[in-house]
N, C-alpha and C positions, 0 to 999 in steps of 0.2 A: 818221787824220783825214781828215773830206771837204773838200770845195773852201770849202763855204759856213763852216765854222769858219774857213779859212785867209782868207776874204774881208775878215771883220770887221777894220775897223783897230784899232790898238793906242790905248788909252784915251790923248786928247791930251796929260793933264795926265803921263801915264806916259812918251810918247813924249818930252815935253820933257826928262825926266830923264837918257832913255837920250840925247839928242843932248848935252844937257849933258857927260855924261862922256865921249861922245867929241870934244867940242871940245877937253876936259882933257885929253886923252890917258889916261885913267884905263886901267890895263891890265886884262885878264883876273884873275878873281877869285883864283885858285890860280897866279899868275903869281910868280915868284921864289921864297925860302923861304917854309916856312910861317910863319915868323915875321914875314915881311915881308907877307905876304898877310892874316897875322891882324892888324897893325899898322893896314894901311888899312883893312880893316873897321871896327877900333874908332874909328880916327880920323872915320870920315864917318859912325858911327850916333850918336858920342858929339857930332860938331858939331850933325847933326840934332837931338838931343834938346834942346839948348840952347833952340831955337826953339818947343818944345811943352811941354806941360804933361801929366803922366804920369796916366793913367788913376786916378782915387781908389778904393781897397780899404779894405779893415778893418786890417787886419796883414799883416807878413811875417816869417819868420825865417829864418836859415842854418842847417842840422843837416847830420847825417849818417846816412844810411838805410843800415843793416844787414841782411843776411841770410845765415846760412849760413857766416860767415865773411868774406863779401865786404861790402864798404862803399864808397859813391859818395855826394858831396855833392851835398846836394838844396837847394831856396828853397822854402819853403811859403807860400803867399798864402793869405790868408781875405778874404773878402767882407764889405762893412758889414753883408749879411744875418746872422742866427744862425739856429741849429736846425739839424735834420737835413738836411747838404747832401751833393749828389753829393762825391766826391773823383776827380778829373782828374789822373792821371803826364800830364806833357809833356814831349815832346822838340824842343828845335830846330831848326833847319835849318844848313845849311853843309859840306853834303858830307862829314862824316864829320872835316872838317878844321879849319872854321873855326866862330865862333860860341861863345859862353857862356851861362849864367844871367843875367850884367849886361847883355849888349848885347841879350838879348831879352826885357829885363824887361819893357819897355813891352808887348809883345806877351802876355805872360802877366798882367800886369796888366789888360789889356782883357777875356780870357779870364775871369779871376775875376770881375769885375766885371758881363758880361753875360751871362754863363751861371749865375751866382750859384752856384758850387761851390770848393772846395778846392783851389787848383791846385799840383800838385808839381813844380815845372822842374827836371829832372836835368841837372846838369853831370857827364855822362859824357866818357871820356877822348878825348883827340884824336888822329886820324893826321895824318902817319906815325909820331910816337914809340910810340904806342900803336896799332898795326894790326890789323886782324880778328883775333878776334872782340871786343876789346874793349870797344867801344861796344855789341856788342850784350849781352855781359855784364852791364855797367853797367846796360843798360835793362832786364832780368832782376830783377836784384837790387832796382833801385829799387820795381820794379811789383810786386814780392812783400812788398818792407817797405811799402810804401803798403796794400796789401791786407790786411796783418797790423794796421797800426797806422793805419787811417782812423777808428777811434773815438776813439784819442786826440789826433788832428790835429786833430778837429772835423768829421769828415765822416761819411758813410752807411756802414755797412760791408756795405751791401746793393747798394750804387751805386757801384761803383768804377769807372772808367772810364780810355783811353787817348787821348791826342791826340797829332799829330805834325805837324811842317811837312818836307817835301822830303824830306832824310836821317832827319829826327827821323820822318817818315810810314813809314818802313822800319824803325826800330827800334819804333814803335809797333805797327804789323801784326806783326813779328817776335815781340814780346812776347806780343799777342794769342794765336799760335799756340802759343808756348811754354807759356803758362798753360792754354790750353785741355788739352794734353797732359800736363799735370801735376793735370787737371781742378780748377781754380779757374774760378770763372765770374763772368767782366768782363760789364758792362753794354752795356759800347758803344766804339765806336772813330771818332776824327774822326781823318781823314788827308788833310790839304791837300798840293796839287801833290807827292804821295808819288813817290819814286823805288824802286820796288819790283822792279826784275828791276836787278841788277849784271852781270848777263851780256846786257844788251839788245844788239840789232844798231846800233850807231851808225855803221857804214858804210850802213846804207838809212836812216838819219836823214838823213847829210852827201847823199846823192843826192837829196835833195827838194829841196836847194838854198836853205834857207829861212833867215834869219836869225830867230834865239831870243835875243833880248835878256835880257842878265844872268844865261844859263847858257845856254852855245854847247854843240856837241859836243865840241869841244875840252876843254871843263871837265869833260864826263861821263868822258872818258876818263881825266884828271887825277884825279878822283875814284876810280876803280876803280885806278888804279896807286898812289896814296897810300894807301886803306885797304886793299886786299886785301894789295900787296906781294907775297911768296912763294907766298902761297896763293892766287893768284887763279883756278887751276885750280878751287875750290871754289865759283867764283860762278855756279854754274848749280844750286846745292842752298839748301835753306832751312833756315836762314839760311843766307847773307844775302840771299838773292832769295826773298823771301814771294809773291810770283807763282808760283814754280816748286815750290811745297809739292806733296806728294802728294794732301793734302786740305786741302780749305779748309771741311769742314762741321762744325757745331757751333762755329761763331765768333759773337761778337756782332755787335748789328744796327751798319751803319758809316754814316757820312757822308763821301765822298769828293769833295773840292773841286779842279778843274782847271781850268787856265789856258789857252785858246786860243792865245797866244805864248809855248808853254812846249814846248821838245823831248821834255818828260815827260807831256805832254796825254794820249797814245793810251795809254800805259803804265797811267794811271790810270784812263782809259777800259776799260781790257782788264781790271782788277782789280775792277772795280768789276762787269763783265757776269761774273768767275770766280766771283765772291763770289755772286752773284744765281742763277748755274747751280747752286751748291753748296747752296742754300736758305736764304742768310743773307740777311737785310733788308738792302738800299742804299737809300741817298737818293743821287744823284749831282748835284752843282751844277756846272755851265759855266759860267766867266765867260770870253765868247769875246775880250774886248777887255783882258783884264789878262795881265801876263808874269809869270814864275815868283815871283817872292819877293812878289808883291800882297799876302798877307797883312800884312807888315808896313809899306806903306806907306800906312797909313789915314791918317795926317797930310800925306800929300803929295797924294791924289789921292780927290776926292768918290767916283767911282766905285770907288775899292779900299776904302773906309771902307765904302759900300754892301754889296760883295761880304763884306766881313768881319762886319758887321752880322747879314749874312743866316745864314752860316754859323754864327756864336754861337747866333741865335735857332734855328736847326734843330737844333741839337748840344742847348740846353737844354730844348728841345722833347722830344727823343730822351732825356734823362734823367730827365725827369720822367715819361714814359711807362715807363720801365724801373723805375724808382723805386716806380710805384705799382702794378706788378706783382709786383713781391718782396714 
């Protein structure tokens, strides 16, 4: 990342969030036991949700996605708009350890409303109880299920896409590669602050001596330790590192969104260049005043809301273009 990006200050409203957390002594996201970390996240998100109104959609239902003997819980969101709609499989963030469909309900609803698509939010298994490749297996199962059931879910069978935030961006990118290898044609991919290299050089990030709020270098080490477990030596493969795949040709067009105050910013930019070099159409959106989890902070920061709105608009535009071509 160059000095111009580093010079952009953090959005004041997000900076206030960081300052408030520091003043309360909130521990790092993965500290304590996984159960303790999940409860901290749940308490924080649910308390914030009491002060807001969820984005309005048409309906939602919890079902099980099945494919070739595997199953995974999913929540299907349908917008107010009806007719032939894109189908988007969404993977939440949380470092493969935290998060759930319920906790990211507001993000999925906003995607559903603003993109005007059927959103399938995936409740994939979490580490360390379910280490690698559990989440990746669930992501593939859910995407294959969505591909085969798009019509019955109210979606457009010719326009099935994936989307993911952070670790979910990894799952989305990995699922896209796996489906390409199985000769399935997905329409598009949306990767928000994706972590696409589980073998990243954390020491180099530490050497830059920068403060990355909400997801520090120690957190990145925790994620690899908790998810990869005894298979850490496989981190240089794809999966779990889609950036390190042997081939990136033949993948669907992508929108990649990165944040300037995020340790994963350059990783996302590198993946965008990698796809572009492979002939994949890429729209890179960089928000220099945002921190890592900005996508879910649209009720906290006006700047984060504008960023989220732009991402949704660009993704909706891409999906419409792909649907028209099919």
